[in-house]
N, C-alpha and C positions, 0 to 999 in steps of 0.2 A: 304866183300872183292870184289874189282873191280880194274882194272888196273889204271884208271885215271879219272879225272873230269875236265880236262882243255879243252876238245873237246865239240863241239856243237852237240852231238849225242843223239839219242833217249834213249839209256840206261842211259846215264849221266843225262838227263833231268828227266826221271822217278825215278831214284834213289834219286835225289835231292828233288823232290816233296814229295816222301814218307818219306824220312828222316825228312824233315822240318815238315810235318804234324804230324808225330808220336812224335816228340820232343815237338812241340808247343801245340798240341791239347791233346795228351794222356800222356805227361810228361815222355816219354820213355828216357832212358839214351842210346844214340846212338853214336857209334864210327864207322867211315868209314876208312878202311885200304886200302891204295893205294900202287902201286909199281912204277908209272911213273909220270913225270911232276912235280917234287918237287918245282921248282922255277917258275912254270907257274901259273897264276891266275885261279881260278875256273871259268868256263864259266857261270854256273847258280848260282844265289845267294843261299847261304847256311845259315841256321839259326845259330846264335852264340852258340846255345845250343848243336849243333852237333859237336863232336870232329873229327878231321881228323889226321891220322897218315900216313906219307909217308915214305916207306922204301927206296925209291930212288934207285931201283935196275936196272932201265933202260933196261928192256927186249926189248924195242923198238930198241935197237942196232941190234937185230936179223934181222930187216927189210932190212938191207943193207949187210948182210953176205951171202956168198955162202953156199951151203947146208952143206959141210963138216965143214966149220968154225962155222956154227950155232950150231953144236953139242958141240964144245969146248967152245963156249961162253955160251950156254944155261945151261949146266950141273952145273957149279959152281954157276951161278945165282940162279938156282932152289934150290940147296943145301942151299944157304944163305937165300933164301926166306922161306924155310921150318923151318930153325932154328929161324929166326926172328919172324915169325908168331906164332910158338909154344910158344916162350918166351912171346910174347905179350898177347896171349890168356890165358896163365897160370897166367899172371899178372892181366888182366881185370876180368877173370872168368865170362864171360857173361852167361846169361840164354840161349840165342839163337845166333847162328852164321849162317849168310847167305852168301853163296858163289854164285857169279854170273857166276860160272862154267868156270873160266879161269884156270890158271896154278895151283891154290890152290886145285882144285878138286882131284888132284893126291895124296894128302896126308891129306886133311882136316879132314877126319873121323878117322885118326890115332891119332889126338891130343886129349889127355885125360884131357881136361880142364873142363869137366862136362857139357858143353853146348849141346843143341840139334842142330843138323846140318841140315840146309835146303839148297837145291840147287834151283836156280831160272834161268830159261832159256829164253832168249829173241830172239832166232832164232829157226825156226822149224827144226826138226831132219834131214830132207833130205838135208838141206842146212847149217847144222852146220859146216861142214868142206867142204866149197864150193870153187871151183876154178873159179867161175864166168865167164863161157864161154870159159875158156882155154881148149885146146884139152886135152883129157884124155889119159893116157897110163897105162900100166900094173903096173908100180911102184906106181903111184898115187892111183890106185884102191886097191892095196895091202895095202898101207899105210892107206887109209881111212878105210878099213875093220879092220885092226889091231887096229887103234885108236878108232874106235867106240866100239869094243869089250872091250877094256880097260876102256873106259868111262862108259859103262853100268855096269861093275863090280864095279866101284866106286860109281855110282849113287844108286846101290842097298843097299849101306851101309848108305845112308842118312836117316834121320828121316822123311823127306818130300821132294818131288820133285815138283816144281811149274812150270807149263807151261802156256802160254797165251791164248791158244784156245783149244776147244774140238777136233778140227780136229787134232791138234798135239798130244793131249792126246792119241788118238787112235794109234799113231805111236810108242808108247812105250809099247808094250804088255809084255815085260819082267819085267816091274816095277809095284809094287802094290801101294805104297803110293804116288800117283800122284794127285795133286790138280790143278784145272784150275782157275786162277785169271788173268783177263785181265789187261792191263795197264790203269792207270787213265787218264781221260781227263786233259790236261795240263792247261786249263783255262775255266772259265765260261764267255761266251761272254756277253758284256753289251748291244749289239744290234745284230739284225740278218739282213741278206741280204733281201732287198725288191724285189729281183729277177727282177730288171728292166734293168740291164746292159746285153748286148748281148755278154757275155764273159764266156768262159769255162776256168777253172783254174786247174792246176796240181802242186803238191808240192813234192819235194824230191831231193835227191842227183843226180847229173849228173853221173850216174853209170849204168852199165849193168843191175844190179838187178832191177832198177826202170823202165826199159822198155820204156824210152822216145823215143828210136828209133822206137819202135812199134807204139807209140802214134803219132809221126810225120807222119808215113806212113798212119795211119788211118785218120789223119787230112787232108791229101791231098785229100781224098774223101769227107770229110765233108765240106771243104771250097768251093768246087765247087757247092754243093747243098745249102749251107747256107752262101751266100756271105756277109751278114750283121754281122756275128758272128766272134769273135776273140778267139784265144787260147793264154793263158799266162802260162808259166812254171816258177816256182821259185825254186831255189835250189843252194846248194854249189857244188863245184867241177869244173872239166874241161868241159865247155860247147862247146869247139871248134869242137869236132867230130859231135855234134848235129847241130851246125850251118852249118857245111859242108854238112850234110845229108839234112838239110832243103833246102839248095841251090841246091843240086842235084835233090831233088824232085820238085823244082820249086815253093816252097811255097811262098805265098804273105807275104813279111816281114812286111807289114803294118798291117797284121792281125794275124801273128804268131810271138809271142815274147818270147825270151829266156832271163830270168833275173837271176841275182845272188840272194843270200839270202836277205830276207827283215827283218827289225827289227819289223815290225807290220803286221804279217801274218793275224791277224783278219780283218784288214782293207781290205786286198786283197780278203779275202773270201767274205766280205760284198759288194765288188765291182764286184762280179761275180754272175752268176745265175746257174752254173752247175759245179760240180767237177768230174774230170775223174782220175781214178787210173789204171795205166798201168803196175804195177810191175809183174816181172816174179815169184818172191817169196817174202815172208815177214815173220817176226816173229809175227807181229800183224797188223800194219797199222794204227797208231795213227792219221795220217792226215785225214783218212776217218772220224773218230769220230769228229775231229776238224771241218771239213767242215760241217758235219751233225749238229753239235751244233750251227753253224752259219746259219742254215736254208737252206743249199744247198742240192738239190737232187744229188745223186751220180751214176755214171756209172763206174763199176769196173770189171776188170778181176777176175775171180774166182780162183785166184792163191793160192797155199799153202803158208802160212796159214794165216788166218785173216779175209778176206772179207766174207767168209761164216758164221763166227761167229758174224760178225757185221751187215751185211745187210740181211734183209728179202726180197728176190727177188720179185720185183713188188709192194712192199709196201713202203719201205723207201729208195729204190735204185734199181739198175738193175745189175745183175750179168751176165757176159759174159764169154764164154769159154776162158780159159787162152791162151794168145798169139794169139788169133784169131783176126787178124787186121780187116778183113772185117766185122766181127760181132760187133767189137767195134765201127767202123764207122757207121754201120747201127743203132745201139742203140743210139748213140749220135745224129744222124740225126733225129731219131724218137722222142726223148724227146725234142729236140730243136723245133720241129714242133708242140708240144703238150703242150701248156702253162698250161692247166688245170691239166695235169698229173704232171708237174713240181711243181705246187703249192701244190697238194695233197701229193706228195713225200716229199716236203720240210717240211710240218707240221709233217709228220710221222717221218722224220729223226731227227727233234728236240727232239721228245719224246724218241726216241731210245738213243740219245746221253746222256740224263739225267742218264741213267743206268750206265754210265761210269764215272760219277762225282766222285771226290776224296772221298767224304763221304762214298759212297757205297763201293768203292774198299778198302778203309782203314778198314771198318768194316769186310770185308772178310779176310783181312790179320790179323786183331786182333783176330778174331775167330780161325784162324789157329794157331797163336802163343799160345793162351790159350789151344788149343787142344794138342799141342805137349808138352807143359809144364805140362799139367795134373792138 
């Protein structure tokens, strides 16, 4: 179960990859149950062997409601969701039911369809209920505390709980049946970067979480010392605030480029020589693995959670204290000036990325499924 598959998000991409692989390679009978976007096309191609059921509940209506109205809109939708999902699982009688831990986690373990229940979390615990830079208040703090206590009580009833990193695994001391399985690499590159272009690349949504404001501040220092190098950022979302910040910082617009999303991110990796990761927090950080697979050395904030599980500091990348702009700039300048180190890290990064290929990750999931089925 997951809300939707019409968006170009990381969760949507990973779910599609795994469903396709298990249906095509292992012959699994897979059904994906959605609640949103009934008349919208799926963003990522899905195997014809995978069934999709959409309850068309439109929980997205809540996005535009006031707090009080949210309650009146949410409760009947949630009641209908529970009724529909219960009926569907009783009809399908699956061996395994996987929740991506949205609204269904509130009742999924109560459905007696005979299936083993697995929860899969794509956000680290500290930021699972995040207000992304909004000022906090006592109401929000109380709500988050109550919500997390309720969530943990539901997670304890699962047969398995899957997180993406060992760092996040340590954040759930209340739970016993926790497994760490990272996201799979979304592609195997057909070529790697020759590391000849003097360009640093960053990829992600134009969003507070991704820390592009911190990156631009660091780049202000880098472009002074490394005048031949360029920065290119690719991503979806509203780039206007970042364009304004770049202008306020006086960045050279001929060497600092803010782009929208690209249909061929592999080509952009291959036309770069260094990847920078400036997120404030992550669930995993798949773009790190993508860049490493394309033979790019990486410089990354050691944010929670993901980079510490992916990067071996000083070997296949560089970890920098989270949100430390000066340290990020210093490490970027250091590796830009050290071609031998870039080449060494690039080779090590490629080797590390192999461990995240779909074959390896699918085997870990299959072993988990066989374990819970017994």
